[in-house]
N, C-alpha and C positions, 0 to 999 in steps of 0.2 A: 840542360837546365830543367829543374822541376818547378811546377807551379803549385803553390799552396792556395787554398781558398782565400779569396780577398777578404780583408778585414772591413767590416761594415759597421762595427759597434761605435757608438758615440763615446766621447771622452768619459762621460759618467759611467757608461757600461764598462769601459775598460778599467776604470778605477775600481769598480765593484768586483770584477773578475780578479784583479790583482790582489785584492784582500785575501783571497784563498789560494793564490798561486804559490807553488813551491819555487822559490826564487833562484837558488843556485843553478838548476838546469834551465830555467827560463832565460837567465842571462846568457848562457851558452847558446841556446836556441836563437836568441836575438842576434848574437854575434854571427851565427851561421847565416841567418836569412838576410842580414844586412851586409855581411862581409866586413864588419867593423870590429876588429879585434881589440880596439881601445875600450870596448865595453867590459872586457875581462880585467877589471881593475883589481889591483892588489888589496885595496881596502874592502873589497867584497868577496875575496877569495876565502873559501872555507878552510878550516883546520882539518886535515885528514883524520885526526883522532875524534872529530865531532861529526863525521859524515853521516852517522846513523841518527843523529839528533834532529829534531824538527828544524827545518830551514838550514840544515848543515851546521847548526850552532851559531848562526849569525845573530848578533845582538838586535834588539828592537830598533836601535838607531841605524844599524846596517840594513835592516829590512826596509826601513822607511826610505833610505837612500836608494836601495835597489828598486823599490816600487816606483819612486819618482823617475828614476832612470828608465825603467821599463815602459812607463806611461809615455814618456817623451819619445822613445824609440818606436813604440807601437803607433803612436800618433803620426810620426814622420813616415813610417812604412805604409800605413793606411793611406795617408794623403798623397803618397807617391804612386798609389794604385796597386800596392802589394805586388811589386815586380817579381819575376821568376827568380829562383834561388839557384846559383851555380854550385856545383859540388866543391867542397873545400879542398884546398891543396893539402898535401901531406903535412906541411908546416902548420897550416891553420888547424887541421884536425888534431894534431898533437897539442897545440896551444889550447884548444877548446877542452880537450879531455883532461889535460893537466889542471886547468882551472876547475873543471867539474869535480875532480877527485882531490884537489889540493896537493897533488904530488908532482914530481918532475921525472917520471920514469915511463912515459907513455910511448915513446918512439918505437920501442921494440914490439909494441902491440898494434902497430898500424895495420898490418894485414887482417888481424882479428877485428879491429874496429871498423875497417872498411866493409868487411863481410857482415858483421852483426848489425851495424848501423845502416847499411845500405846507402851510404852517402854518395857512392859513385853512380847510383842508378842501376847497377848490375845486381842480379840475384845470383850470387856465386854458388848457391846450393840447389838451384833449379835443376831438374833432371835434364840430361843431355840426350834424351831419347824420348820417343813417343810410342804409344801403343801401336799406332799405325806402322811404325818402323819395325817393331819387334814381333807383333802378332796381329797383323791386320785382319786375318780371317778367323780369329778365335774369339767367339762371343763370351764375354764374362763381365761381371761387375764385382767390385771389391766392397766388402763391408768394413767400415771403420767403426770400432766399438768404443764409444765415448767421445763426447764433444768438449773435452778439456783442451788444454793448450796443445798437447801432442796429437790428439785426434783432429783438431782443426788444422794443424800444420800438415798432417798426413793427407787430409782432404785437399788442401791447397796444392800440395805436390802432385797428387793424383790428377787434379784438374789441369795443372800445367802440362802433364804428360798425356793428356787426352784419354785418361782411363776412367771409364764410368764407375761411379761409386755411390754408396749411400752411407750416411752417418747415423748411427743408432745411439741415442742418449736416453738414459733413464729419467733424468731430471727435466723440468719444464723449460729450463734455459741452458744455454751453452756456457762453458767456462770452467767446468770441473771445480777443482779446489780454489781457483781464482774467483769463482762466482760466489 
Protein backbone atom coordinates (compact mmCIF):
# COMPACT_ATOMS: atom_id res chain seq x y z
CA UNK A 1 0.00 0.00 0.00
CA UNK A 2 1.22 3.46 -0.77
CA UNK A 3 0.57 6.48 1.33
CA UNK A 4 -0.37 9.81 -0.21
CA UNK A 5 0.05 13.06 1.65
CA UNK A 6 -2.83 13.62 4.02
CA UNK A 7 -5.46 16.09 2.89
CA UNK A 8 -5.56 19.02 5.30
CA UNK A 9 -7.45 21.55 3.19
CA UNK A 10 -10.72 23.00 4.45
CA UNK A 11 -13.95 22.47 2.53
CA UNK A 12 -13.65 25.99 1.11
CA UNK A 13 -10.08 25.33 -0.01
CA UNK A 14 -11.16 22.09 -1.65
CA UNK A 15 -14.01 23.89 -3.46
CA UNK A 16 -11.53 26.48 -4.73
CA UNK A 17 -9.08 23.86 -6.01
CA UNK A 18 -11.89 21.93 -7.69
CA UNK A 19 -12.78 24.98 -9.78
CA UNK A 20 -9.53 24.51 -11.73
CA UNK A 21 -9.36 20.70 -11.58
CA UNK A 22 -9.38 18.58 -14.71
CA UNK A 23 -12.35 16.46 -13.72
CA UNK A 24 -12.24 13.22 -15.78
CA UNK A 25 -8.85 12.07 -14.45
CA UNK A 26 -9.71 13.40 -10.99
CA UNK A 27 -12.74 11.12 -10.83
CA UNK A 28 -10.50 8.17 -11.76
CA UNK A 29 -7.94 9.17 -9.12
CA UNK A 30 -10.67 9.37 -6.49
CA UNK A 31 -11.96 5.94 -7.48
CA UNK A 32 -8.41 4.66 -7.10
CA UNK A 33 -7.68 6.15 -3.67
CA UNK A 34 -11.05 5.16 -2.26
CA UNK A 35 -11.45 1.84 -4.08
CA UNK A 36 -14.99 2.97 -4.91
CA UNK A 37 -15.63 2.20 -8.57
CA UNK A 38 -19.20 3.50 -8.26
CA UNK A 39 -17.63 6.94 -8.77
CA UNK A 40 -17.04 5.97 -12.41
CA UNK A 41 -20.58 6.92 -13.31
CA UNK A 42 -21.89 6.65 -16.86
CA UNK A 43 -23.32 10.18 -16.68
CA UNK A 44 -19.78 11.52 -16.11
CA UNK A 45 -18.02 9.31 -18.67
CA UNK A 46 -16.32 11.21 -21.47
CA UNK A 47 -17.04 10.70 -25.15
CA UNK A 48 -13.75 9.37 -26.62
CA UNK A 49 -14.14 11.68 -29.61
CA UNK A 50 -14.06 14.62 -27.16
CA UNK A 51 -11.06 13.48 -25.11
CA UNK A 52 -8.86 16.37 -26.33
CA UNK A 53 -11.50 18.97 -25.47
CA UNK A 54 -11.36 20.86 -22.17
CA UNK A 55 -12.78 18.63 -19.42
CA UNK A 56 -13.08 15.82 -21.95
CA UNK A 57 -16.11 17.55 -23.44
CA UNK A 58 -18.16 17.34 -20.23
CA UNK A 59 -21.02 19.85 -20.20
CA UNK A 60 -21.20 22.59 -17.59
CA UNK A 61 -23.89 20.57 -15.81
CA UNK A 62 -21.74 17.42 -15.81
CA UNK A 63 -18.79 19.44 -14.50
CA UNK A 64 -20.91 20.81 -11.65
CA UNK A 65 -22.03 17.28 -10.73
CA UNK A 66 -18.43 16.03 -10.92
CA UNK A 67 -17.18 18.87 -8.69
CA UNK A 68 -19.90 18.19 -6.10
CA UNK A 69 -19.07 14.48 -6.18
CA UNK A 70 -15.34 15.16 -5.89
CA UNK A 71 -15.86 17.51 -2.96
CA UNK A 72 -17.89 14.90 -1.09
CA UNK A 73 -15.35 12.15 -1.78
CA UNK A 74 -12.38 14.35 -0.83
CA UNK A 75 -14.15 15.44 2.33
CA UNK A 76 -14.83 11.82 3.37
CA UNK A 77 -11.28 10.76 2.48
CA UNK A 78 -9.79 13.68 4.43
CA UNK A 79 -12.03 13.04 7.44
CA UNK A 80 -11.06 9.34 7.42
CA UNK A 81 -7.42 10.39 7.81
CA UNK A 82 -6.41 9.95 4.14
CA UNK A 83 -5.82 6.18 4.48
CA UNK A 84 -3.19 4.32 2.46
CA UNK A 85 -4.04 3.33 -1.09
CA UNK A 86 -3.97 -0.32 -2.15
CA UNK A 87 -2.85 -1.17 -5.67
CA UNK A 88 -5.87 -1.70 -7.91
CA UNK A 89 -6.76 -5.15 -9.11
CA UNK A 90 -6.51 -5.81 -12.84
CA UNK A 91 -10.31 -5.53 -13.07
CA UNK A 92 -10.29 -2.16 -11.28
CA UNK A 93 -7.40 -0.84 -13.36
CA UNK A 94 -9.23 -1.74 -16.57
CA UNK A 95 -12.45 -0.12 -15.31
CA UNK A 96 -10.62 3.09 -14.35
CA UNK A 97 -8.75 3.36 -17.65
CA UNK A 98 -11.83 2.60 -19.72
CA UNK A 99 -13.64 5.37 -17.86
CA UNK A 100 -10.71 7.75 -18.36
CA UNK A 101 -10.56 7.11 -22.09
CA UNK A 102 -14.27 6.58 -22.74
CA UNK A 103 -13.45 3.27 -24.43
CA UNK A 104 -13.84 -0.42 -23.70
CA UNK A 105 -10.58 -1.85 -25.02
CA UNK A 106 -8.11 -1.46 -22.16
CA UNK A 107 -7.73 -5.10 -21.01
CA UNK A 108 -5.05 -5.84 -23.61
CA UNK A 109 -3.05 -2.85 -22.32
CA UNK A 110 -2.88 -3.98 -18.67
CA UNK A 111 0.87 -4.81 -18.69
CA UNK A 112 1.64 -1.42 -20.24
CA UNK A 113 -0.67 0.37 -17.80
CA UNK A 114 0.87 -1.37 -14.80
CA UNK A 115 4.34 -0.41 -16.01
CA UNK A 116 3.64 3.17 -17.04
CA UNK A 117 1.34 4.06 -14.14
CA UNK A 118 3.43 2.29 -11.50
CA UNK A 119 0.25 1.18 -9.72
CA UNK A 120 1.80 -2.03 -8.41
CA UNK A 121 4.56 -0.12 -6.65
CA UNK A 122 7.18 -1.81 -8.82
CA UNK A 123 9.46 0.10 -11.14
CA UNK A 124 9.66 -2.43 -13.95
CA UNK A 125 12.25 -0.42 -15.84
CA UNK A 126 14.64 0.04 -12.93
CA UNK A 127 18.11 -1.29 -13.69
CA UNK A 128 18.73 -4.82 -12.48
CA UNK A 129 22.40 -4.09 -11.96
CA UNK A 130 24.53 -1.64 -10.02
CA UNK A 131 27.87 -0.04 -10.69
CA UNK A 132 29.30 -1.95 -7.74
CA UNK A 133 28.30 -5.24 -9.38
CA UNK A 134 29.70 -4.39 -12.81
CA UNK A 135 32.69 -2.15 -12.23
CA UNK A 136 33.38 -1.66 -8.53
CA UNK A 137 37.00 -0.57 -9.01
CA UNK A 138 36.52 1.66 -12.06
CA UNK A 139 36.18 5.32 -11.11
CA UNK A 140 33.98 7.29 -13.48
CA UNK A 141 31.13 9.76 -13.58
CA UNK A 142 28.50 10.08 -16.31
CA UNK A 143 27.52 13.42 -17.81
CA UNK A 144 23.86 13.74 -18.71
CA UNK A 145 23.43 16.54 -21.23
CA UNK A 146 20.10 18.27 -20.80
CA UNK A 147 17.61 18.29 -17.95
CA UNK A 148 14.52 17.68 -20.05
CA UNK A 149 12.32 14.66 -19.48
CA UNK A 150 14.84 12.22 -20.97
CA UNK A 151 17.78 13.71 -19.10
CA UNK A 152 15.90 13.62 -15.80
CA UNK A 153 14.91 10.01 -16.40
CA UNK A 154 18.51 9.10 -17.27
CA UNK A 155 19.68 10.73 -14.04
CA UNK A 156 17.04 8.81 -12.08
CA UNK A 157 18.11 5.49 -13.60
CA UNK A 158 21.78 6.24 -12.97
CA UNK A 159 20.97 7.06 -9.36
CA UNK A 160 19.08 3.76 -9.02
CA UNK A 161 22.14 1.91 -10.33
CA UNK A 162 24.52 3.76 -8.03
CA UNK A 163 26.37 5.40 -10.90
CA UNK A 164 27.81 8.84 -10.14
CA UNK A 165 26.55 11.48 -12.56
CA UNK A 166 26.18 15.17 -13.22
CA UNK A 167 23.35 16.78 -15.19
CA UNK A 168 24.32 19.68 -17.44
CA UNK A 169 21.54 22.07 -18.47
CA UNK A 170 21.82 25.31 -20.45
CA UNK A 171 18.59 26.81 -19.10
CA UNK A 172 17.96 28.13 -15.61
CA UNK A 173 15.30 25.49 -14.90
CA UNK A 174 14.81 21.81 -15.64
CA UNK A 175 12.08 20.49 -17.89
CA UNK A 176 13.31 21.01 -21.43
CA UNK A 177 10.45 21.51 -23.87
CA UNK A 178 7.98 20.81 -21.05
CA UNK A 179 9.26 23.89 -19.20
